[in-house]
All heavy atoms as TSV, in Angstrom:
chain	resi	resn	atom	element	x	y	z
A	1	THR	N	N	1.216	-6.417	-30.226
A	1	THR	CA	C	2.644	-6.402	-29.931
A	1	THR	C	C	2.862	-6.568	-28.428
A	1	THR	O	O	1.978	-6.238	-27.644
A	1	THR	CB	C	3.287	-5.084	-30.396
A	1	THR	OG1	O	2.775	-4.019	-29.594
A	1	THR	CG2	C	3.032	-4.825	-31.862
A	2	PRO	N	N	4.021	-7.041	-28.039
A	2	PRO	CA	C	4.307	-7.203	-26.601
A	2	PRO	C	C	4.205	-5.883	-25.829
A	2	PRO	O	O	3.752	-5.862	-24.701
A	2	PRO	CB	C	5.728	-7.759	-26.562
A	2	PRO	CG	C	5.918	-8.412	-27.901
A	2	PRO	CD	C	5.090	-7.618	-28.855
A	3	MET	N	N	4.622	-4.775	-26.449
A	3	MET	CA	C	4.587	-3.482	-25.767
A	3	MET	C	C	3.151	-3.082	-25.448
A	3	MET	O	O	2.859	-2.660	-24.341
A	3	MET	CB	C	5.250	-2.409	-26.626
A	3	MET	CG	C	5.242	-1.050	-25.968
A	3	MET	SD	S	6.366	-0.959	-24.576
A	3	MET	CE	C	7.716	-0.153	-25.364
A	4	SER	N	N	2.232	-3.249	-26.384
A	4	SER	CA	C	0.844	-2.864	-26.126
A	4	SER	C	C	0.187	-3.816	-25.132
A	4	SER	O	O	-0.657	-3.406	-24.342
A	4	SER	CB	C	0.044	-2.790	-27.428
A	4	SER	OG	O	-0.018	-4.057	-28.050
A	5	THR	N	N	0.590	-5.094	-25.148
A	5	THR	CA	C	0.071	-6.047	-24.169
A	5	THR	C	C	0.493	-5.631	-22.763
A	5	THR	O	O	-0.318	-5.643	-21.834
A	5	THR	CB	C	0.580	-7.469	-24.477
A	5	THR	OG1	O	0.150	-7.820	-25.801
A	5	THR	CG2	C	0.042	-8.472	-23.491
A	6	ASN	N	N	1.763	-5.275	-22.591
A	6	ASN	CA	C	2.251	-4.811	-21.293
A	6	ASN	C	C	1.534	-3.543	-20.865
A	6	ASN	O	O	1.156	-3.399	-19.708
A	6	ASN	CB	C	3.756	-4.565	-21.324
A	6	ASN	CG	C	4.545	-5.859	-21.383
A	6	ASN	OD1	O	4.044	-6.916	-21.030
A	6	ASN	ND2	N	5.772	-5.759	-21.850
A	7	LYS	N	N	1.359	-2.617	-21.791
A	7	LYS	CA	C	0.674	-1.362	-21.483
A	7	LYS	C	C	-0.762	-1.636	-21.054
A	7	LYS	O	O	-1.235	-1.063	-20.068
A	7	LYS	CB	C	0.706	-0.439	-22.702
A	7	LYS	CG	C	0.045	0.894	-22.457
A	7	LYS	CD	C	0.132	1.767	-23.693
A	7	LYS	CE	C	-0.590	3.084	-23.468
A	7	LYS	NZ	N	-0.544	3.934	-24.659
A	8	ASN	N	N	-1.449	-2.507	-21.751
A	8	ASN	CA	C	-2.830	-2.832	-21.396
A	8	ASN	C	C	-2.895	-3.492	-20.028
A	8	ASN	O	O	-3.814	-3.221	-19.242
A	8	ASN	CB	C	-3.464	-3.731	-22.458
A	8	ASN	CG	C	-3.704	-3.003	-23.754
A	8	ASN	OD1	O	-3.802	-1.774	-23.781
A	8	ASN	ND2	N	-3.778	-3.749	-24.843
A	9	HIS	N	N	-1.938	-4.356	-19.734
A	9	HIS	CA	C	-1.890	-5.015	-18.426
A	9	HIS	C	C	-1.692	-3.983	-17.309
A	9	HIS	O	O	-2.362	-4.028	-16.281
A	9	HIS	CB	C	-0.767	-6.054	-18.395
A	9	HIS	CG	C	-0.595	-6.697	-17.065
A	9	HIS	ND1	N	-1.487	-7.618	-16.565
A	9	HIS	CD2	C	0.353	-6.524	-16.114
A	9	HIS	CE1	C	-1.087	-7.991	-15.356
A	9	HIS	NE2	N	0.030	-7.343	-15.069
A	10	ILE	N	N	-0.785	-3.054	-17.535
A	10	ILE	CA	C	-0.520	-2.013	-16.540
A	10	ILE	C	C	-1.753	-1.135	-16.345
A	10	ILE	O	O	-2.135	-0.833	-15.211
A	10	ILE	CB	C	0.708	-1.177	-16.949
A	10	ILE	CG1	C	1.967	-2.042	-16.843
A	10	ILE	CG2	C	0.830	0.081	-16.091
A	10	ILE	CD1	C	3.192	-1.431	-17.483
A	11	LEU	N	N	-2.380	-0.718	-17.425
A	11	LEU	CA	C	-3.579	0.124	-17.315
A	11	LEU	C	C	-4.706	-0.606	-16.590
A	11	LEU	O	O	-5.422	0.001	-15.785
A	11	LEU	CB	C	-4.032	0.586	-18.703
A	11	LEU	CG	C	-3.103	1.577	-19.404
A	11	LEU	CD1	C	-3.574	1.830	-20.828
A	11	LEU	CD2	C	-2.991	2.872	-18.611
A	12	ALA	N	N	-4.865	-1.890	-16.835
A	12	ALA	CA	C	-5.893	-2.672	-16.146
A	12	ALA	C	C	-5.597	-2.749	-14.650
A	12	ALA	O	O	-6.508	-2.652	-13.819
A	12	ALA	CB	C	-5.980	-4.081	-16.752
A	13	GLU	N	N	-4.330	-2.912	-14.300
A	13	GLU	CA	C	-3.951	-2.968	-12.880
A	13	GLU	C	C	-4.173	-1.621	-12.201
A	13	GLU	O	O	-4.653	-1.558	-11.070
A	13	GLU	CB	C	-2.498	-3.422	-12.732
A	13	GLU	CG	C	-2.079	-3.662	-11.316
A	13	GLU	CD	C	-2.805	-4.785	-10.608
A	13	GLU	OE1	O	-3.534	-5.576	-11.250
A	13	GLU	OE2	O	-2.663	-4.883	-9.376
A	14	VAL	N	N	-3.849	-0.540	-12.870
A	14	VAL	CA	C	-4.091	0.802	-12.324
A	14	VAL	C	C	-5.585	0.991	-12.077
A	14	VAL	O	O	-5.997	1.493	-11.024
A	14	VAL	CB	C	-3.524	1.892	-13.256
A	14	VAL	CG1	C	-4.018	3.274	-12.856
A	14	VAL	CG2	C	-2.001	1.842	-13.258
A	15	ASP	N	N	-6.409	0.574	-13.025
A	15	ASP	CA	C	-7.865	0.663	-12.837
A	15	ASP	C	C	-8.316	-0.188	-11.658
A	15	ASP	O	O	-9.147	0.232	-10.860
A	15	ASP	CB	C	-8.606	0.214	-14.096
A	15	ASP	CG	C	-8.564	1.237	-15.207
A	15	ASP	OD1	O	-8.247	2.415	-14.932
A	15	ASP	OD2	O	-8.842	0.850	-16.359
A	16	ARG	N	N	-7.736	-1.384	-11.524
A	16	ARG	CA	C	-8.142	-2.293	-10.452
A	16	ARG	C	C	-7.852	-1.713	-9.073
A	16	ARG	O	O	-8.654	-1.852	-8.160
A	16	ARG	CB	C	-7.421	-3.639	-10.593
A	16	ARG	CG	C	-7.898	-4.680	-9.576
A	16	ARG	CD	C	-7.059	-5.931	-9.616
A	16	ARG	NE	N	-5.770	-5.778	-8.973
A	16	ARG	CZ	C	-5.562	-5.752	-7.648
A	16	ARG	NH1	N	-6.563	-5.855	-6.805
A	16	ARG	NH2	N	-4.339	-5.623	-7.161
A	17	ILE	N	N	-6.714	-1.047	-8.921
A	17	ILE	CA	C	-6.352	-0.542	-7.594
A	17	ILE	C	C	-6.760	0.917	-7.365
A	17	ILE	O	O	-6.473	1.473	-6.307
A	17	ILE	CB	C	-4.846	-0.722	-7.323
A	17	ILE	CG1	C	-4.006	0.143	-8.244
A	17	ILE	CG2	C	-4.453	-2.192	-7.366
A	17	ILE	CD1	C	-2.536	0.211	-7.852
A	18	SER	N	N	-7.447	1.530	-8.292
A	18	SER	CA	C	-7.791	2.948	-8.137
A	18	SER	C	C	-8.637	3.201	-6.888
A	18	SER	O	O	-8.427	4.187	-6.190
A	18	SER	CB	C	-8.481	3.490	-9.385
A	18	SER	OG	O	-9.726	2.858	-9.580
A	19	GLY	N	N	-9.562	2.313	-6.586
A	19	GLY	CA	C	-10.373	2.482	-5.379
A	19	GLY	C	C	-9.544	2.333	-4.120
A	19	GLY	O	O	-9.729	3.075	-3.140
A	20	ILE	N	N	-8.611	1.395	-4.137
A	20	ILE	CA	C	-7.738	1.174	-2.981
A	20	ILE	C	C	-6.883	2.407	-2.729
A	20	ILE	O	O	-6.759	2.870	-1.587
A	20	ILE	CB	C	-6.837	-0.058	-3.215
A	20	ILE	CG1	C	-7.680	-1.325	-3.331
A	20	ILE	CG2	C	-5.795	-0.200	-2.107
A	20	ILE	CD1	C	-6.935	-2.525	-3.879
A	21	THR	N	N	-6.301	2.956	-3.775
A	21	THR	CA	C	-5.426	4.114	-3.605
A	21	THR	C	C	-6.228	5.356	-3.208
A	21	THR	O	O	-5.772	6.151	-2.390
A	21	THR	CB	C	-4.594	4.396	-4.868
A	21	THR	OG1	O	-5.458	4.569	-5.986
A	21	THR	CG2	C	-3.635	3.255	-5.146
A	22	ARG	N	N	-7.428	5.500	-3.749
A	22	ARG	CA	C	-8.290	6.627	-3.366
A	22	ARG	C	C	-8.661	6.519	-1.890
A	22	ARG	O	O	-8.570	7.485	-1.135
A	22	ARG	CB	C	-9.543	6.680	-4.242
A	22	ARG	CG	C	-10.440	7.881	-3.943
A	22	ARG	CD	C	-11.741	7.879	-4.739
A	22	ARG	NE	N	-12.484	6.644	-4.531
A	22	ARG	CZ	C	-12.628	5.668	-5.423
A	22	ARG	NH1	N	-12.077	5.771	-6.616
A	22	ARG	NH2	N	-13.316	4.581	-5.141
A	23	ASP	N	N	-9.093	5.319	-1.466
A	23	ASP	CA	C	-9.463	5.118	-0.065
A	23	ASP	C	C	-8.282	5.374	0.867
A	23	ASP	O	O	-8.437	5.988	1.925
A	23	ASP	CB	C	-9.997	3.702	0.161
A	23	ASP	CG	C	-11.332	3.467	-0.515
A	23	ASP	OD1	O	-11.987	4.441	-0.961
A	23	ASP	OD2	O	-11.730	2.281	-0.606
A	24	ALA	N	N	-7.092	4.909	0.486
A	24	ALA	CA	C	-5.898	5.123	1.305
A	24	ALA	C	C	-5.581	6.610	1.405
A	24	ALA	O	O	-5.274	7.110	2.499
A	24	ALA	CB	C	-4.711	4.352	0.737
A	25	SER	N	N	-5.661	7.311	0.297
A	25	SER	CA	C	-5.392	8.752	0.313
A	25	SER	C	C	-6.361	9.483	1.227
A	25	SER	O	O	-5.963	10.346	2.011
A	25	SER	CB	C	-5.494	9.332	-1.102
A	25	SER	OG	O	-4.515	8.787	-1.929
A	26	GLU	N	N	-7.632	9.126	1.129
A	26	GLU	CA	C	-8.643	9.766	1.977
A	26	GLU	C	C	-8.407	9.436	3.450
A	26	GLU	O	O	-8.512	10.317	4.316
A	26	GLU	CB	C	-10.041	9.343	1.547
A	26	GLU	CG	C	-10.439	9.949	0.219
A	26	GLU	CD	C	-11.770	9.427	-0.310
A	26	GLU	OE1	O	-12.444	8.631	0.383
A	26	GLU	OE2	O	-12.137	9.834	-1.424
A	27	PHE	N	N	-8.085	8.187	3.758
A	27	PHE	CA	C	-7.828	7.809	5.146
A	27	PHE	C	C	-6.651	8.602	5.713
A	27	PHE	O	O	-6.729	9.154	6.808
A	27	PHE	CB	C	-7.548	6.308	5.275
A	27	PHE	CG	C	-7.289	5.892	6.696
A	27	PHE	CD1	C	-8.343	5.523	7.512
A	27	PHE	CD2	C	-6.003	5.906	7.216
A	27	PHE	CE1	C	-8.108	5.172	8.839
A	27	PHE	CE2	C	-5.759	5.554	8.534
A	27	PHE	CZ	C	-6.824	5.186	9.349
A	28	LEU	N	N	-5.555	8.651	4.964
A	28	LEU	CA	C	-4.369	9.357	5.437
A	28	LEU	C	C	-4.637	10.852	5.606
A	28	LEU	O	O	-4.151	11.477	6.557
A	28	LEU	CB	C	-3.191	9.111	4.489
A	28	LEU	CG	C	-2.731	7.650	4.398
A	28	LEU	CD1	C	-1.680	7.501	3.313
A	28	LEU	CD2	C	-2.230	7.136	5.732
A	29	TRP	N	N	-5.423	11.423	4.724
A	29	TRP	CA	C	-5.762	12.845	4.816
A	29	TRP	C	C	-6.630	13.105	6.050
A	29	TRP	O	O	-6.435	14.095	6.757
A	29	TRP	CB	C	-6.502	13.283	3.548
A	29	TRP	CG	C	-6.923	14.712	3.586
A	29	TRP	CD1	C	-8.166	15.196	3.879
A	29	TRP	CD2	C	-6.103	15.854	3.336
A	29	TRP	NE1	N	-8.171	16.560	3.818
A	29	TRP	CE2	C	-6.908	16.992	3.485
A	29	TRP	CE3	C	-4.765	16.016	3.000
A	29	TRP	CZ2	C	-6.426	18.288	3.315
A	29	TRP	CZ3	C	-4.286	17.298	2.823
A	29	TRP	CH2	C	-5.112	18.417	2.982
A	30	GLU	N	N	-7.560	12.206	6.329
A	30	GLU	CA	C	-8.490	12.390	7.438
A	30	GLU	C	C	-7.899	12.014	8.795
A	30	GLU	O	O	-8.489	12.306	9.831
A	30	GLU	CB	C	-9.756	11.574	7.184
A	30	GLU	CG	C	-10.559	12.100	6.010
A	30	GLU	CD	C	-11.648	11.161	5.550
A	30	GLU	OE1	O	-11.818	10.075	6.150
A	30	GLU	OE2	O	-12.331	11.512	4.573
A	31	HIS	N	N	-6.739	11.363	8.809
A	31	HIS	CA	C	-6.087	10.936	10.060
A	31	HIS	C	C	-4.622	11.361	10.053
A	31	HIS	O	O	-3.723	10.523	10.057
A	31	HIS	CB	C	-6.195	9.414	10.217
A	31	HIS	CG	C	-7.591	8.910	10.245
A	31	HIS	ND1	N	-8.283	8.570	9.104
A	31	HIS	CD2	C	-8.439	8.710	11.278
A	31	HIS	CE1	C	-9.497	8.173	9.433
A	31	HIS	NE2	N	-9.619	8.256	10.743
A	32	PRO	N	N	-4.368	12.672	10.075
A	32	PRO	CA	C	-2.973	13.130	10.021
A	32	PRO	C	C	-2.213	12.741	11.294
A	32	PRO	O	O	-2.782	12.731	12.387
A	32	PRO	CB	C	-3.104	14.652	9.892
A	32	PRO	CG	C	-4.443	14.977	10.451
A	32	PRO	CD	C	-5.312	13.775	10.184
A	33	GLU	N	N	-0.948	12.384	11.115
A	33	GLU	CA	C	-0.087	12.023	12.237
A	33	GLU	C	C	1.284	12.634	12.012
A	33	GLU	O	O	1.746	12.727	10.876
A	33	GLU	CB	C	0.024	10.508	12.349
A	33	GLU	CG	C	-1.319	9.848	12.651
A	33	GLU	CD	C	-1.251	8.332	12.588
A	33	GLU	OE1	O	-1.059	7.789	11.486
A	33	GLU	OE2	O	-1.400	7.715	13.649
A	34	THR	N	N	1.921	13.006	13.096
A	34	THR	CA	C	3.256	13.583	12.987
A	34	THR	C	C	4.289	12.478	12.800
A	34	THR	O	O	4.056	11.317	13.161
A	34	THR	CB	C	3.601	14.406	14.243
A	34	THR	OG1	O	3.508	13.557	15.397
A	34	THR	CG2	C	2.660	15.586	14.395
A	35	GLY	N	N	5.432	12.858	12.239
A	35	GLY	CA	C	6.505	11.904	11.986
A	35	GLY	C	C	6.922	11.148	13.234
A	35	GLY	O	O	7.079	11.730	14.301
A	36	GLY	N	N	7.063	9.846	13.105
A	36	GLY	CA	C	7.421	8.998	14.223
A	36	GLY	C	C	6.231	8.524	15.040
A	36	GLY	O	O	6.380	7.701	15.935
A	37	ASN	N	N	5.055	9.052	14.744
A	37	ASN	CA	C	3.834	8.688	15.469
A	37	ASN	C	C	2.751	8.182	14.527
A	37	ASN	O	O	1.567	8.400	14.758
A	37	ASN	CB	C	3.309	9.900	16.250
A	37	ASN	CG	C	4.290	10.365	17.287
A	37	ASN	OD1	O	4.697	9.591	18.145
A	37	ASN	ND2	N	4.709	11.608	17.196
A	38	GLU	N	N	3.147	7.502	13.485
A	38	GLU	CA	C	2.221	7.068	12.439
A	38	GLU	C	C	1.517	5.765	12.824
A	38	GLU	O	O	1.611	4.769	12.122
A	38	GLU	CB	C	2.950	6.894	11.108
A	38	GLU	CG	C	3.650	8.138	10.631
A	38	GLU	CD	C	5.101	8.213	11.071
A	38	GLU	OE1	O	5.499	7.482	11.985
A	38	GLU	OE2	O	5.842	9.018	10.491
A	39	VAL	N	N	0.784	5.770	13.911
A	39	VAL	CA	C	0.140	4.560	14.422
A	39	VAL	C	C	-1.003	4.123	13.508
A	39	VAL	O	O	-1.015	3.006	12.994
A	39	VAL	CB	C	-0.374	4.781	15.869
A	39	VAL	CG1	C	-1.101	3.551	16.380
A	39	VAL	CG2	C	0.769	5.157	16.786
A	40	GLN	N	N	-1.985	5.003	13.319
A	40	GLN	CA	C	-3.159	4.647	12.517
A	40	GLN	C	C	-2.796	4.406	11.054
A	40	GLN	O	O	-3.282	3.461	10.440
A	40	GLN	CB	C	-4.217	5.741	12.598
A	40	GLN	CG	C	-4.856	5.885	13.967
A	40	GLN	CD	C	-5.888	6.994	13.975
A	40	GLN	OE1	O	-6.591	7.213	12.990
A	40	GLN	NE2	N	-5.976	7.711	15.081
A	41	SER	N	N	-1.958	5.271	10.505
A	41	SER	CA	C	-1.619	5.136	9.085
A	41	SER	C	C	-0.818	3.864	8.821
A	41	SER	O	O	-1.054	3.171	7.828
A	41	SER	CB	C	-0.878	6.368	8.581
A	41	SER	OG	O	0.294	6.590	9.333
A	42	ALA	N	N	0.113	3.526	9.713
A	42	ALA	CA	C	0.906	2.301	9.522
A	42	ALA	C	C	0.011	1.072	9.622
A	42	ALA	O	O	0.114	0.151	8.800
A	42	ALA	CB	C	2.036	2.232	10.551
A	43	ASP	N	N	-0.883	1.053	10.604
A	43	ASP	CA	C	-1.805	-0.084	10.741
A	43	ASP	C	C	-2.719	-0.200	9.529
A	43	ASP	O	O	-2.969	-1.297	9.030
A	43	ASP	CB	C	-2.641	0.051	12.020
A	43	ASP	CG	C	-1.822	-0.186	13.276
A	43	ASP	OD1	O	-0.711	-0.737	13.182
A	43	ASP	OD2	O	-2.313	0.182	14.368
A	44	TYR	N	N	-3.210	0.939	9.052
A	44	TYR	CA	C	-4.084	0.941	7.882
A	44	TYR	C	C	-3.352	0.379	6.657
A	44	TYR	O	O	-3.869	-0.491	5.955
A	44	TYR	CB	C	-4.573	2.368	7.595
A	44	TYR	CG	C	-5.461	2.452	6.385
A	44	TYR	CD1	C	-6.828	2.229	6.493
A	44	TYR	CD2	C	-4.944	2.743	5.128
A	44	TYR	CE1	C	-7.649	2.291	5.377
A	44	TYR	CE2	C	-5.745	2.812	4.015
A	44	TYR	CZ	C	-7.101	2.585	4.144
A	44	TYR	OH	O	-7.908	2.646	3.032
A	45	MET	N	N	-2.146	0.868	6.419
A	45	MET	CA	C	-1.404	0.426	5.242
A	45	MET	C	C	-1.006	-1.045	5.350
A	45	MET	O	O	-1.042	-1.765	4.349
A	45	MET	CB	C	-0.178	1.312	5.015
A	45	MET	CG	C	-0.521	2.746	4.636
A	45	MET	SD	S	-1.681	2.899	3.244
A	45	MET	CE	C	-0.739	2.160	1.929
A	46	ARG	N	N	-0.661	-1.514	6.537
A	46	ARG	CA	C	-0.366	-2.944	6.709
A	46	ARG	C	C	-1.583	-3.777	6.315
A	46	ARG	O	O	-1.461	-4.790	5.626
A	46	ARG	CB	C	0.013	-3.248	8.157
A	46	ARG	CG	C	1.396	-2.875	8.545
A	46	ARG	CD	C	1.664	-3.331	9.985
A	46	ARG	NE	N	2.901	-2.818	10.481
A	46	ARG	CZ	C	3.013	-1.767	11.310
A	46	ARG	NH1	N	1.947	-1.144	11.750
A	46	ARG	NH2	N	4.200	-1.377	11.712
A	47	THR	N	N	-2.760	-3.362	6.778
A	47	THR	CA	C	-3.996	-4.088	6.483
A	47	THR	C	C	-4.270	-4.114	4.985
A	47	THR	O	O	-4.575	-5.164	4.418
A	47	THR	CB	C	-5.183	-3.450	7.233
A	47	THR	OG1	O	-4.929	-3.527	8.644
A	47	THR	CG2	C	-6.490	-4.140	6.910
A	48	VAL	N	N	-4.166	-2.967	4.343
A	48	VAL	CA	C	-4.420	-2.878	2.897
A	48	VAL	C	C	-3.436	-3.756	2.128
A	48	VAL	O	O	-3.822	-4.523	1.237
A	48	VAL	CB	C	-4.331	-1.413	2.417
A	48	VAL	CG1	C	-4.312	-1.327	0.901
A	48	VAL	CG2	C	-5.474	-0.590	2.986
A	49	LEU	N	N	-2.171	-3.659	2.464
A	49	LEU	CA	C	-1.150	-4.420	1.742
A	49	LEU	C	C	-1.297	-5.922	1.968
A	49	LEU	O	O	-1.143	-6.707	1.033
A	49	LEU	CB	C	0.243	-3.929	2.128
A	49	LEU	CG	C	0.563	-2.514	1.638
A	49	LEU	CD1	C	1.808	-1.974	2.322
A	49	LEU	CD2	C	0.704	-2.479	0.123
A	50	ARG	N	N	-1.602	-6.335	3.197
A	50	ARG	CA	C	-1.842	-7.774	3.457
A	50	ARG	C	C	-3.004	-8.280	2.608
A	50	ARG	O	O	-2.937	-9.351	2.021
A	50	ARG	CB	C	-2.168	-7.996	4.938
A	50	ARG	CG	C	-0.983	-8.269	5.781
A	50	ARG	CD	C	-1.383	-8.794	7.169
A	50	ARG	NE	N	-0.291	-8.597	8.069
A	50	ARG	CZ	C	-0.218	-7.629	8.992
A	50	ARG	NH1	N	-1.219	-6.803	9.157
A	50	ARG	NH2	N	0.840	-7.517	9.743
A	51	ARG	N	N	-4.075	-7.494	2.563
A	51	ARG	CA	C	-5.261	-7.872	1.787
A	51	ARG	C	C	-4.923	-8.017	0.301
A	51	ARG	O	O	-5.517	-8.831	-0.401
A	51	ARG	CB	C	-6.345	-6.819	2.005
A	51	ARG	CG	C	-7.705	-7.226	1.543
A	51	ARG	CD	C	-8.808	-6.277	1.972
A	51	ARG	NE	N	-8.459	-4.889	1.713
A	51	ARG	CZ	C	-8.681	-3.886	2.567
A	51	ARG	NH1	N	-9.236	-4.095	3.730
A	51	ARG	NH2	N	-8.338	-2.658	2.254
A	52	GLU	N	N	-3.934	-7.275	-0.158
A	52	GLU	CA	C	-3.502	-7.352	-1.559
A	52	GLU	C	C	-2.453	-8.430	-1.798
A	52	GLU	O	O	-1.925	-8.554	-2.891
A	52	GLU	CB	C	-2.985	-5.992	-2.023
A	52	GLU	CG	C	-4.082	-4.967	-2.212
A	52	GLU	CD	C	-5.070	-5.393	-3.279
A	52	GLU	OE1	O	-4.664	-5.688	-4.413
A	52	GLU	OE2	O	-6.281	-5.429	-2.966
A	53	GLY	N	N	-2.102	-9.195	-0.762
A	53	GLY	CA	C	-1.198	-10.312	-0.940
A	53	GLY	C	C	0.252	-10.051	-0.573
A	53	GLY	O	O	1.120	-10.884	-0.848
A	54	PHE	N	N	0.540	-8.917	0.031
A	54	PHE	CA	C	1.908	-8.607	0.441
A	54	PHE	C	C	2.219	-9.281	1.770
A	54	PHE	O	O	1.349	-9.421	2.628
A	54	PHE	CB	C	2.095	-7.095	0.619
A	54	PHE	CG	C	2.210	-6.341	-0.662
A	54	PHE	CD1	C	1.075	-6.028	-1.405
A	54	PHE	CD2	C	3.442	-5.923	-1.134
A	54	PHE	CE1	C	1.167	-5.320	-2.585
A	54	PHE	CE2	C	3.550	-5.214	-2.313
A	54	PHE	CZ	C	2.411	-4.912	-3.046
A	55	ALA	N	N	3.469	-9.678	1.941
A	55	ALA	CA	C	3.968	-10.141	3.236
A	55	ALA	C	C	4.515	-8.913	3.951
A	55	ALA	O	O	5.261	-8.127	3.363
A	55	ALA	CB	C	5.067	-11.169	3.048
A	56	ILE	N	N	4.138	-8.744	5.208
A	56	ILE	CA	C	4.559	-7.585	5.979
A	56	ILE	C	C	5.669	-7.999	6.938
A	56	ILE	O	O	5.533	-8.955	7.689
A	56	ILE	CB	C	3.378	-6.993	6.776
A	56	ILE	CG1	C	2.216	-6.631	5.838
A	56	ILE	CG2	C	3.822	-5.796	7.612
A	56	ILE	CD1	C	2.531	-5.607	4.799
A	57	ILE	N	N	6.765	-7.251	6.917
A	57	ILE	CA	C	7.871	-7.470	7.841
A	57	ILE	C	C	7.997	-6.205	8.683
A	57	ILE	O	O	8.279	-5.121	8.161
A	57	ILE	CB	C	9.194	-7.749	7.100
A	57	ILE	CG1	C	9.038	-9.029	6.276
A	57	ILE	CG2	C	10.342	-7.887	8.073
A	57	ILE	CD1	C	9.147	-8.796	4.830
A	58	ASN	N	N	7.732	-6.338	9.981
A	58	ASN	CA	C	7.794	-5.188	10.877
A	58	ASN	C	C	9.236	-4.921	11.293
A	58	ASN	O	O	10.024	-5.843	11.475
A	58	ASN	CB	C	6.918	-5.427	12.103
A	58	ASN	CG	C	5.455	-5.462	11.732
A	58	ASN	OD1	O	4.957	-4.558	11.089
A	58	ASN	ND2	N	4.765	-6.520	12.116
A	59	GLU	N	N	9.555	-3.661	11.453
A	59	GLU	CA	C	10.875	-3.229	11.911
A	59	GLU	C	C	10.834	-3.177	13.434
A	59	GLU	O	O	10.051	-2.424	14.003
A	59	GLU	CB	C	11.217	-1.864	11.325
A	59	GLU	CG	C	12.436	-1.197	11.903
A	59	GLU	CD	C	13.696	-2.019	11.755
A	59	GLU	OE1	O	14.003	-2.440	10.622
A	59	GLU	OE2	O	14.367	-2.244	12.776
A	60	GLU	N	N	11.643	-3.992	14.071
A	60	GLU	CA	C	11.614	-4.101	15.532
A	60	GLU	C	C	12.020	-2.810	16.240
A	60	GLU	O	O	11.476	-2.480	17.292
A	60	GLU	CB	C	12.519	-5.249	15.985
A	60	GLU	CG	C	12.014	-6.607	15.540
A	60	GLU	CD	C	12.961	-7.725	15.927
A	60	GLU	OE1	O	13.802	-7.514	16.815
A	60	GLU	OE2	O	12.851	-8.803	15.323
A	61	ARG	N	N	12.974	-2.075	15.693
A	61	ARG	CA	C	13.479	-0.876	16.371
A	61	ARG	C	C	12.604	0.347	16.165
A	61	ARG	O	O	12.698	1.307	16.915
A	61	ARG	CB	C	14.900	-0.584	15.925
A	61	ARG	CG	C	15.888	-1.665	16.372
A	61	ARG	CD	C	17.247	-1.438	15.782
A	61	ARG	NE	N	17.148	-1.722	14.351
A	61	ARG	CZ	C	17.955	-1.252	13.422
A	61	ARG	NH1	N	18.935	-0.466	13.753
A	61	ARG	NH2	N	17.792	-1.570	12.154
A	62	LEU	N	N	11.770	0.332	15.148
A	62	LEU	CA	C	10.865	1.452	14.859
A	62	LEU	C	C	9.441	0.892	14.838
A	62	LEU	O	O	9.061	0.213	13.886
A	62	LEU	CB	C	11.214	2.097	13.519
A	62	LEU	CG	C	12.626	2.652	13.394
A	62	LEU	CD1	C	12.920	3.035	11.947
A	62	LEU	CD2	C	12.808	3.854	14.306
A	63	PRO	N	N	8.661	1.165	15.853
A	63	PRO	CA	C	7.380	0.474	16.032
A	63	PRO	C	C	6.382	0.613	14.874
A	63	PRO	O	O	5.544	-0.256	14.692
A	63	PRO	CB	C	6.812	1.064	17.312
A	63	PRO	CG	C	7.614	2.258	17.627
A	63	PRO	CD	C	8.917	2.132	16.909
A	64	HIS	N	N	6.468	1.672	14.098
A	64	HIS	CA	C	5.478	1.857	13.033
A	64	HIS	C	C	6.053	1.633	11.647
A	64	HIS	O	O	5.344	1.748	10.651
A	64	HIS	CB	C	4.847	3.244	13.141
A	64	HIS	CG	C	4.382	3.542	14.525
A	64	HIS	ND1	N	3.459	2.766	15.173
A	64	HIS	CD2	C	4.765	4.471	15.416
A	64	HIS	CE1	C	3.267	3.228	16.384
A	64	HIS	NE2	N	4.050	4.262	16.569
A	65	ALA	N	N	7.337	1.275	11.588
A	65	ALA	CA	C	7.982	1.039	10.299
A	65	ALA	C	C	7.788	-0.421	9.880
A	65	ALA	O	O	7.750	-1.316	10.720
A	65	ALA	CB	C	9.467	1.364	10.379
A	66	PHE	N	N	7.652	-0.630	8.590
A	66	PHE	CA	C	7.517	-1.984	8.070
A	66	PHE	C	C	7.965	-2.021	6.622
A	66	PHE	O	O	8.102	-0.986	5.965
A	66	PHE	CB	C	6.065	-2.475	8.186
A	66	PHE	CG	C	5.088	-1.701	7.360
A	66	PHE	CD1	C	4.752	-2.124	6.075
A	66	PHE	CD2	C	4.485	-0.562	7.840
A	66	PHE	CE1	C	3.857	-1.423	5.290
A	66	PHE	CE2	C	3.570	0.154	7.081
A	66	PHE	CZ	C	3.264	-0.275	5.812
A	67	CYS	N	N	8.173	-3.219	6.149
A	67	CYS	CA	C	8.513	-3.455	4.753
A	67	CYS	C	C	7.442	-4.386	4.208
A	67	CYS	O	O	6.966	-5.277	4.920
A	67	CYS	CB	C	9.889	-4.105	4.683
A	67	CYS	SG	S	10.475	-4.360	3.015
A	68	ALA	N	N	7.014	-4.173	2.991
A	68	ALA	CA	C	6.020	-5.033	2.366
A	68	ALA	C	C	6.657	-5.703	1.149
A	68	ALA	O	O	7.227	-5.036	0.300
A	68	ALA	CB	C	4.799	-4.222	1.940
A	69	GLU	N	N	6.570	-7.043	1.105
A	69	GLU	CA	C	7.149	-7.788	0.002
A	69	GLU	C	C	6.050	-8.509	-0.768
A	69	GLU	O	O	5.117	-9.025	-0.186
A	69	GLU	CB	C	8.138	-8.822	0.531
A	69	GLU	CG	C	9.369	-8.225	1.176
A	69	GLU	CD	C	10.338	-9.271	1.660
A	69	GLU	OE1	O	9.976	-10.475	1.708
A	69	GLU	OE2	O	11.466	-8.906	1.997
A	70	PHE	N	N	6.228	-8.553	-2.086
A	70	PHE	CA	C	5.253	-9.213	-2.943
A	70	PHE	C	C	5.993	-10.155	-3.881
A	70	PHE	O	O	6.971	-9.775	-4.510
A	70	PHE	CB	C	4.455	-8.195	-3.760
A	70	PHE	CG	C	3.301	-8.779	-4.480
A	70	PHE	CD1	C	2.090	-8.970	-3.831
A	70	PHE	CD2	C	3.405	-9.138	-5.798
A	70	PHE	CE1	C	1.007	-9.505	-4.495
A	70	PHE	CE2	C	2.323	-9.699	-6.475
A	70	PHE	CZ	C	1.128	-9.874	-5.809
A	71	GLY	N	N	5.531	-11.364	-3.946
A	71	GLY	CA	C	6.150	-12.318	-4.870
A	71	GLY	C	C	7.447	-12.872	-4.327
A	71	GLY	O	O	7.720	-12.824	-3.139
A	72	SER	N	N	8.238	-13.403	-5.248
A	72	SER	CA	C	9.492	-14.038	-4.819
A	72	SER	C	C	10.677	-13.155	-5.136
A	72	SER	O	O	10.606	-12.233	-5.887
A	72	SER	CB	C	9.647	-15.384	-5.490
A	72	SER	OG	O	9.592	-15.248	-6.894
């Protein structure tokens, strides 16, 4: 059925990114930063998201803020 196909697709994607999300969680835990000073974490997440195919749009007024877009 279409519902089980969608569910299987979602579960496969969750499995595929589990290492990425685990690594990101560990990085963020090991490199704590206070609000407004998220230098390492923002750079790390930009790198991870770019590698996954996201387009990164940086916020000019907030040096560590960004938006990540995927697809059209």
